[in-house]
C-alpha positions as CSV (number, residue, x, y, z in Angstrom):
1,M,0.0,0.0,0.0
2,P,1.6,3.3,-1.1
3,S,2.1,5.7,1.8
4,S,0.9,8.5,-0.3
5,L,-2.5,6.9,-0.8
6,T,-2.8,6.0,2.8
7,E,-2.8,9.5,4.0
8,L,-5.1,10.6,1.2
9,W,-7.6,7.9,2.2
10,F,-7.3,8.8,5.9
11,R,-8.2,12.5,5.1
12,G,-10.9,11.6,2.6
13,I,-12.6,9.1,5.0
14,A,-12.4,11.7,7.8
15,A,-14.3,14.1,5.6
16,N,-16.9,11.5,4.4
17,P,-20.4,12.6,5.6
18,A,-21.6,9.0,5.4
19,A,-18.8,7.6,7.5
20,P,-20.3,6.0,10.7
21,S,-18.9,6.5,14.2
22,D,-17.0,3.2,14.2
23,V,-15.1,4.3,11.1
24,L,-14.3,7.8,12.4
25,L,-13.2,6.4,15.8
26,R,-10.6,4.3,14.1
27,L,-9.1,7.6,12.7
28,L,-8.3,8.8,16.2
29,H,-5.5,6.2,16.4
30,P,-2.0,7.8,16.3
31,A,-1.3,6.0,13.0
32,A,-4.0,8.1,11.3
33,R,-2.6,11.4,12.6
34,A,-2.8,12.8,9.0
35,A,-6.6,12.8,9.3
36,W,-6.9,14.6,12.7
37,K,-7.3,18.2,11.4
38,V,-9.9,17.2,8.8
39,L,-11.8,15.0,11.3
40,C,-11.7,17.3,14.4
41,Q,-11.8,20.7,12.9
42,E,-13.4,20.6,9.5
43,R,-16.6,18.7,9.9
44,A,-19.5,18.0,12.2
45,L,-19.1,14.9,14.4
46,P,-21.5,12.3,16.0
47,A,-21.9,12.5,19.8
48,D,-19.8,9.4,20.5
49,V,-16.9,10.7,18.4
50,I,-17.0,14.0,20.2
51,D,-16.8,12.1,23.5
52,A,-13.7,10.4,22.3
53,V,-12.2,13.6,21.0
54,I,-12.8,15.5,24.3
55,G,-11.1,12.7,26.2
56,H,-8.3,12.1,23.7
57,P,-4.8,12.1,25.2
58,E,-3.3,14.0,22.3
59,R,-3.4,17.8,22.8
60,S,-3.5,18.4,19.0
61,V,-6.8,16.5,18.7
62,R,-8.5,18.6,21.4
63,R,-7.0,21.8,20.1
64,A,-8.4,21.1,16.6
65,F,-11.9,20.5,18.0
66,A,-11.7,23.6,20.0
67,R,-11.6,25.6,16.7
68,N,-14.2,23.5,14.9
69,P,-16.8,25.9,13.2
70,Y,-19.2,23.0,12.6
71,A,-19.4,22.0,16.3
72,A,-22.0,23.7,18.5
73,P,-20.6,26.1,21.0
74,A,-21.9,23.8,23.8
75,Q,-19.9,20.9,22.4
76,R,-16.7,22.9,22.1
77,S,-17.4,24.3,25.6
78,R,-16.7,21.0,27.2
79,L,-13.0,21.9,26.8
80,V,-13.3,24.9,29.1
81,D,-11.7,23.0,32.0
82,D,-9.1,21.2,29.8
83,P,-5.9,20.7,31.8
84,D,-3.9,22.1,28.8
85,A,-3.8,25.9,28.6
86,F,-3.3,25.8,24.8
87,V,-6.6,23.9,24.4
88,R,-8.4,26.5,26.6
89,A,-6.8,29.2,24.6
90,D,-8.0,27.7,21.3
91,L,-11.5,27.5,22.7
92,A,-11.3,31.2,23.6
93,S,-10.0,32.0,20.1
94,G,-12.9,30.2,18.5
95,P,-13.2,28.9,14.9
96,R,-11.3,31.8,13.4
97,L,-13.3,32.2,10.2
98,R,-11.7,34.5,7.7
99,T,-15.0,36.4,7.4
100,G,-18.3,36.2,9.1
101,R,-19.7,35.7,12.5
102,V,-19.1,32.9,14.9
103,E,-21.7,31.6,17.4
104,A,-21.5,32.8,20.9
105,L,-20.3,30.5,23.7
106,P,-22.7,29.8,26.6
107,D,-22.8,32.5,29.3
108,D,-21.4,30.3,32.0
109,V,-18.4,29.3,29.8
110,I,-17.7,33.0,29.0
111,E,-17.9,33.7,32.7
112,T,-15.4,30.9,33.5
113,L,-12.9,32.1,30.8
114,L,-13.2,35.8,31.8
115,T,-12.8,35.2,35.5
116,R,-10.3,32.3,35.8
117,Q,-7.1,33.2,37.5
118,D,-3.6,31.6,37.1
119,D,-2.5,29.0,39.5
120,P,0.6,30.5,41.1
121,D,2.0,27.0,41.8
122,H,1.6,25.7,38.3
123,A,3.0,27.9,35.5
124,Q,1.1,27.7,32.2
125,P,2.5,28.5,28.7
126,V,-0.6,30.7,28.1
127,T,-1.8,32.9,30.9
128,A,-5.4,33.5,32.0
129,D,-5.1,37.1,30.9
130,E,-3.9,36.1,27.4
131,I,-6.9,33.7,27.2
132,R,-9.2,36.5,28.1
133,Q,-7.7,38.6,25.4
134,E,-8.2,35.8,22.9
135,L,-11.9,35.6,23.9
136,A,-12.4,39.3,23.7
137,F,-11.3,39.4,20.0
138,S,-13.0,36.1,19.0
139,G,-16.5,37.3,18.4
140,Q,-17.8,34.6,20.8
141,I,-19.1,37.1,23.4
142,P,-22.5,38.4,22.4
143,M,-23.4,42.0,23.0
144,S,-26.1,40.9,25.4
145,F,-23.4,39.5,27.7
146,Y,-21.5,42.8,27.5
147,R,-24.7,44.7,28.4
148,E,-25.3,42.5,31.4
149,M,-21.7,42.6,32.8
150,P,-22.1,46.0,34.7
151,A,-24.9,44.4,36.9
152,H,-23.6,40.8,36.9
153,K,-23.7,38.9,40.2
154,N,-20.0,38.2,39.8
155,P,-18.0,41.3,41.0
156,E,-15.1,40.4,38.7
157,L,-17.4,40.7,35.7
158,R,-18.7,44.0,37.1
159,V,-15.1,45.2,37.2
160,Q,-14.7,44.2,33.6
161,G,-18.1,45.7,32.7
162,A,-16.8,49.1,33.9
163,G,-14.5,49.0,30.9
164,S,-17.5,49.7,28.7
165,W,-17.9,53.0,30.3
166,L,-18.6,54.9,27.1
167,W,-21.6,52.7,26.3
168,L,-23.1,52.7,29.8
169,T,-26.1,54.6,30.8
170,P,-25.8,57.2,33.6
171,G,-27.7,54.9,35.9
172,Q,-25.2,52.1,35.3
173,R,-22.3,54.3,35.8
174,N,-23.7,55.6,39.1
175,A,-24.3,52.0,40.3
176,L,-20.8,51.0,39.6
177,L,-19.4,54.0,41.4
178,A,-21.5,53.0,44.4
179,D,-21.0,49.3,44.1
180,P,-20.6,47.4,47.4
181,D,-17.4,45.8,46.2
182,P,-14.3,48.1,46.5
183,A,-12.6,46.6,43.4
184,V,-15.7,47.5,41.3
185,R,-15.7,51.0,42.7
186,D,-12.0,51.5,42.0
187,A,-12.5,50.2,38.4
188,A,-15.5,52.6,37.9
189,R,-13.5,55.6,39.2
190,R,-10.6,54.7,36.9
191,H,-12.9,54.4,33.8
192,S,-14.9,57.5,34.7
193,R,-11.8,59.6,33.7
194,I,-12.9,58.8,30.2
195,L,-15.5,61.4,30.4
196,D,-13.4,63.9,32.4
197,P,-11.9,66.4,29.9
198,A,-9.2,67.4,32.4
199,A,-8.2,63.8,33.0
200,M,-8.1,63.1,29.3
201,E,-5.9,66.2,28.8
202,A,-3.5,65.0,31.5
203,D,-3.4,61.5,30.0
204,L,-3.0,62.5,26.4
205,P,0.5,61.6,24.9
206,E,2.1,64.4,23.0
207,A,3.6,62.1,20.3
208,D,1.4,60.5,17.7
209,C,0.6,57.0,18.7
210,H,-2.3,54.5,19.0
211,H,-3.1,55.7,22.5
212,R,-3.3,59.3,21.5
213,S,-5.6,58.5,18.6
214,L,-7.8,56.3,20.9
215,L,-8.3,59.1,23.3
216,L,-9.0,61.8,20.8
217,V,-11.5,59.6,18.9
218,N,-13.5,58.5,21.9
219,Y,-12.9,60.3,25.2
220,A,-14.1,63.7,26.5
221,V,-12.1,66.5,24.9
222,S,-11.1,69.6,26.8
223,R,-11.2,73.0,25.1
224,T,-7.5,73.3,25.5
225,V,-6.9,70.0,23.7
226,A,-9.3,70.9,20.9
227,E,-7.7,74.3,20.4
228,A,-4.2,72.8,20.3
229,C,-5.2,70.3,17.7
230,L,-6.9,72.9,15.5
231,A,-3.9,75.3,15.8
232,G,-1.5,72.5,14.9
233,G,-3.6,70.9,12.3
234,R,-3.3,67.5,14.1
235,N,-5.8,64.7,14.7
236,L,-8.6,66.7,13.1
237,W,-10.5,63.7,11.8
238,A,-10.5,62.3,15.3
239,L,-11.9,65.5,16.7
240,A,-14.6,65.6,14.0
241,H,-15.6,62.1,14.9
242,N,-15.5,62.5,18.7
243,R,-19.0,63.1,20.1
244,Y,-17.5,65.1,23.0
245,T,-15.7,67.7,20.9
246,P,-16.8,71.2,21.9
247,A,-19.4,72.8,19.6
248,D,-17.3,75.8,18.5
249,A,-14.5,73.4,17.5
250,V,-17.0,71.3,15.5
251,A,-18.1,74.5,13.7
252,C,-14.5,75.2,12.7
253,L,-14.0,71.7,11.5
254,A,-17.1,71.9,9.3
255,R,-15.2,74.5,7.3
256,H,-11.8,72.8,7.2
257,P,-10.3,72.4,3.7
258,D,-10.0,68.6,4.1
259,P,-13.2,66.9,2.9
260,H,-12.5,63.8,5.0
261,V,-12.8,66.1,8.1
262,R,-15.9,67.8,6.8
263,E,-17.5,64.4,6.0
264,R,-16.9,63.3,9.6
265,V,-18.7,66.4,10.8
266,A,-21.5,65.9,8.4
267,G,-22.3,62.5,10.0
268,R,-22.4,63.8,13.6
269,A,-25.6,63.3,15.6
270,D,-25.4,66.7,17.4
271,L,-25.4,69.0,14.3
272,D,-27.6,71.9,14.5
273,P,-29.8,72.6,11.4
274,P,-27.8,75.7,10.2
275,L,-24.5,73.8,10.2
276,L,-26.1,70.8,8.5
277,E,-27.5,73.2,5.8
278,V,-24.0,74.5,5.1
279,L,-22.6,70.9,4.8
280,A,-25.6,69.9,2.6
281,K,-24.2,72.5,0.0
282,D,-20.6,71.4,0.3
283,P,-18.6,71.3,-3.0
284,D,-17.5,67.7,-2.2
285,D,-20.0,65.0,-3.2
286,T,-19.1,62.7,-0.3
287,V,-19.7,65.4,2.3
288,R,-23.0,66.4,0.7
289,T,-24.2,62.8,0.6
290,R,-23.4,62.3,4.2
291,A,-25.2,65.4,5.3
292,L,-28.3,64.8,3.2
293,V,-28.7,61.0,3.5
294,H,-29.4,61.1,7.3
295,P,-32.0,63.6,8.3
296,L,-32.2,65.2,11.7
297,P,-32.9,64.3,14.4
298,R,-30.2,61.6,14.6
299,T,-28.7,59.3,17.2
300,W,-25.0,58.3,17.6
301,A,-26.1,54.7,17.2
302,Q,-27.5,55.5,13.8
303,R,-24.3,57.2,12.9
304,E,-22.4,54.1,13.8
305,A,-24.7,51.9,11.7
306,L,-24.1,54.2,8.7
307,D,-20.3,54.2,9.3
308,Q,-20.2,50.4,8.9
309,V,-21.3,50.7,5.3
310,V,-20.4,54.2,4.0
311,G,-17.8,54.3,1.3
312,R,-17.4,50.6,1.1
313,T,-18.9,47.9,-1.1
314,A,-20.6,44.8,0.3
315,E,-17.6,42.8,-1.1
316,A,-15.3,44.7,1.3
317,I,-17.7,44.8,4.3
318,G,-18.9,41.2,4.6
319,P,-21.1,40.4,7.5
320,V,-21.5,43.5,9.7
321,A,-20.5,43.2,13.4
322,E,-22.9,43.5,16.3
323,M,-23.1,47.0,17.7
324,R,-22.9,47.9,21.4
325,V,-26.0,50.2,21.1
326,E,-28.3,49.2,18.2
327,P,-30.7,51.7,16.6
328,D,-34.3,50.7,16.9
329,T,-36.2,48.5,14.5
330,D,-38.4,51.4,13.3
331,W,-35.4,53.3,12.1
332,Y,-34.1,50.3,10.1
333,S,-37.6,49.7,8.7
334,A,-37.6,53.4,7.5
335,C,-34.2,52.8,5.9
336,C,-35.7,49.9,3.9
337,V,-38.0,52.2,2.0
338,S,-35.6,55.1,1.5
339,T,-34.8,56.2,-2.0
340,H,-31.1,56.4,-1.2
341,P,-29.3,53.1,-1.6
342,L,-26.9,53.9,1.2
343,L,-29.8,53.7,3.8
344,R,-31.1,50.6,2.2
345,R,-27.7,49.0,2.6
346,V,-27.7,49.9,6.3
347,A,-31.2,48.2,6.6
348,A,-29.8,45.1,4.9
349,T,-27.2,44.7,7.7
350,Y,-29.9,44.4,10.4
351,S,-30.8,40.8,11.2
352,G,-34.0,41.7,13.0
353,L,-35.9,43.0,9.9
354,P,-39.3,41.3,9.4
355,Q,-39.8,38.9,6.6
356,E,-41.8,41.3,4.3
357,L,-39.0,43.8,4.4
358,V,-36.4,41.1,3.7
359,H,-38.2,40.2,0.6
360,R,-38.4,43.8,-0.5
361,L,-34.6,44.2,-0.1
362,A,-34.0,40.9,-1.9
363,D,-35.4,42.5,-5.0
364,D,-33.5,45.8,-4.5
365,P,-31.9,47.2,-7.7
366,D,-28.6,47.9,-5.8
367,P,-26.4,44.8,-5.7
368,D,-24.7,45.8,-2.4
369,V,-28.1,45.8,-0.7
370,R,-28.8,42.3,-1.9
371,H,-25.4,41.0,-0.9
372,L,-25.4,42.6,2.5
373,L,-28.8,41.0,3.1
374,A,-27.4,37.7,2.2
375,Y,-24.5,38.1,4.7
376,N,-26.6,39.4,7.6
377,H,-30.1,38.0,7.6
378,P,-31.2,34.5,8.4
379,L,-34.3,34.8,6.2
380,A,-32.4,36.0,3.1
381,P,-33.8,34.0,0.1
382,P,-31.5,31.2,-1.1
383,A,-31.4,32.7,-4.5
384,T,-30.1,36.0,-3.0
385,V,-27.4,34.0,-1.0
386,L,-26.3,32.2,-4.2
387,D,-26.1,35.4,-6.1
388,A,-23.8,36.8,-3.3
389,F,-21.6,33.7,-3.5
390,I,-21.2,34.2,-7.2
391,A,-20.6,37.9,-7.1
392,T,-18.4,38.4,-4.0
393,P,-15.5,35.9,-3.9
394,Q,-14.0,37.4,-0.7
395,Q,-17.1,36.4,1.3
396,R,-17.3,32.7,0.0
397,P,-15.7,31.1,3.1
398,Y,-18.4,32.7,5.2
399,L,-21.3,32.0,2.8
400,L,-20.3,28.3,2.7
401,T,-21.2,28.1,6.4
402,L,-24.8,29.3,5.8
403,P,-27.5,26.6,5.7
404,H,-29.5,28.7,3.2
405,L,-26.8,28.7,0.6
406,P,-28.2,26.4,-2.2
407,R,-26.4,23.1,-2.7
408,T,-28.9,21.7,-5.2
409,G,-30.5,22.8,-8.4
410,L,-27.1,24.1,-9.7
411,R,-26.9,22.4,-13.1
412,H,-26.8,25.8,-14.8
413,L,-23.5,26.6,-13.1
414,L,-21.6,23.5,-14.1
415,N,-19.7,25.3,-16.8
416,H,-19.3,28.7,-14.9
417,E,-16.1,30.5,-15.6
418,D,-15.3,30.8,-11.9
419,P,-13.8,27.5,-10.5
420,D,-15.4,28.1,-7.0
421,V,-18.8,28.3,-8.6
422,R,-18.2,25.2,-10.7
423,G,-17.0,23.4,-7.6
424,L,-20.2,24.2,-5.8
425,A,-22.2,22.9,-8.7
426,A,-20.0,19.8,-9.1
427,A,-21.1,18.7,-5.6
428,D,-24.8,18.9,-6.4
429,T,-26.4,15.6,-5.7
430,T,-29.6,16.3,-7.7
431,L,-27.8,16.7,-11.1
432,D,-29.5,14.8,-13.9
433,R,-26.2,13.1,-14.7
434,P,-22.9,12.5,-12.9
435,P,-20.5,15.4,-13.3
436,T,-17.8,13.2,-14.9
437,H,-16.6,15.8,-17.3
438,L,-15.5,17.9,-14.3
439,L,-13.1,15.1,-13.2
440,T,-10.7,16.5,-15.7
441,D,-11.3,20.1,-14.9
442,A,-8.4,22.5,-15.0
443,D,-9.0,23.4,-11.3
444,A,-8.0,20.8,-8.6
445,D,-10.8,21.8,-6.3
446,V,-13.4,21.3,-9.0
447,R,-12.0,17.9,-9.7
448,R,-12.2,17.0,-6.0
449,A,-15.8,18.2,-5.7
450,A,-16.8,16.0,-8.7
451,A,-14.9,13.0,-7.4
452,A,-16.8,13.3,-4.1
453,N,-20.3,13.4,-5.7
454,P,-22.3,10.3,-4.9
455,L,-23.9,10.4,-8.4
456,L,-20.7,8.8,-9.8
457,P,-20.8,5.1,-10.6
458,L,-19.2,2.9,-8.0
459,D,-16.7,1.4,-10.4
460,L,-15.5,4.9,-11.4
461,I,-15.2,5.8,-7.7
462,E,-13.1,2.7,-7.2
463,T,-10.8,3.8,-10.0
464,L,-10.5,7.2,-8.5
465,L,-9.5,5.8,-5.2
466,D,-6.3,4.5,-6.7
467,T,-5.4,7.7,-8.4
468,P,-3.4,10.2,-6.2
469,D,-5.0,13.3,-7.7
470,T,-8.5,12.1,-6.8
471,A,-8.0,9.5,-4.0
472,E,-8.8,11.8,-1.1
473,A,-12.0,13.2,-2.7
474,A,-13.1,9.6,-3.8
475,A,-12.6,8.4,-0.2
476,A,-14.9,11.2,0.9
477,N,-17.6,10.1,-1.5
478,P,-20.7,9.2,0.6
479,R,-21.6,6.4,-1.9
480,L,-19.0,4.2,-0.3
481,S,-20.5,1.9,2.2
482,P,-19.3,1.6,5.8
483,E,-17.9,-1.9,4.9
484,R,-15.9,-0.4,2.0
485,L,-14.6,2.3,4.3
486,H,-13.5,-0.2,6.8
487,D,-11.9,-2.2,4.0
488,L,-9.8,0.8,2.9
489,L,-8.6,1.3,6.5
490,N,-7.8,-2.4,6.8
491,R,-5.7,-2.0,3.7
492,T,-3.6,0.6,5.5
493,D,-3.1,-1.7,8.5
494,L,-4.9,0.8,10.8
495,P,-6.1,-0.9,14.0
496,H,-9.7,-1.2,14.8
497,T,-9.1,0.7,18.0
498,A,-8.4,4.3,18.6
499,A,-6.2,3.4,21.7
500,N,-3.0,5.3,22.2
């Protein structure tokens, strides 16, 4: 048995959707190590195989499963108390999709990862704080959890909740400042400096750096700081963006020569009508558009929603991230019926739209509206999702994770010029004939998709199993019976047990 075919069969069988548990369990043997990434990270698994993976002695098996995007968060969460810090760190990091959202971990698991402390008697290669940072950037903490942290029963989470000071209500801030736990009160006092212009002025670095930009974009701005920035021509975009910039400084920025600065002013939620009227007549089209597209009165949350789509196509945006403070549904509904495509694009990013408005946007003449709807709404019609898959290559890894991306009825795409699209069609199990002509396609991924299609005759699949170019995909073909899969593994001398 050639060793090259052995590893190809291992990986193919690991991916085979028809492989039963007793076949998959054999692949957990160390001799089948080549299959572990495919098996543990790149597919859904039966419950008994998950049990074996969770308890597997090899760290690499558990680490792969911790990053599995096809496993439910509750399944991956069973690794939260894994003795190996790398496994826990991978759970906190999550599936790491190139684009798109990941599902949130259960609240109790998030709490455990956020509040666990290092054992001083047992040094770990990854610290609890590093794991918290991985979790914070993973997308696995829902905004609902962040919103509940300031009043959480666990004081450590209230301490961390104080870090969201900018997004807290006055009542939440006051509660944290008067919290019965001294650590929470101390954290609240530290973070309250964010809204103290004098404190921000004292903390502001003179040299240009990330921390200086962070403060000037978000924190309360003193008149002295604003005047110094205006006089020196520094950080003007940040001042124009910052909701706490003094009104007279905003008025100066509205007349600045740089249109990027004026555009930032034009999007502010606190503009008075006369200043908005000036910007609505600006010589720069981008500034005029931002002034006119969003009528007064406005909210800062609405500005943030617009910021996520302004000036970028759906191809570049992809699925839009959750917002700390979401505009209300009525505003998004009004955006749906706007004559301006920019507001309809904003509406398409909102996953809470009712079905009748979803169907309206699915027929929108603006392609970015339709594509954003495909990325963001669970009720987006399958035809809209397929259109987004064809039109926006950068988003395909994410779109392939969506259950409403069509996998059948794709005969008309078999000869599409894009190999990714041909590959999707080559896997269609409802074709009127096997996609044999694609077994010689110029693209290797298309050839593999065709070789894994169960419409192929069994004798042809057997031939493909012995050809290195197609052996892996043929071993993944669900037409192979469990007995045949066991036979292939027997030919590699793989034991019938997954024992170490």
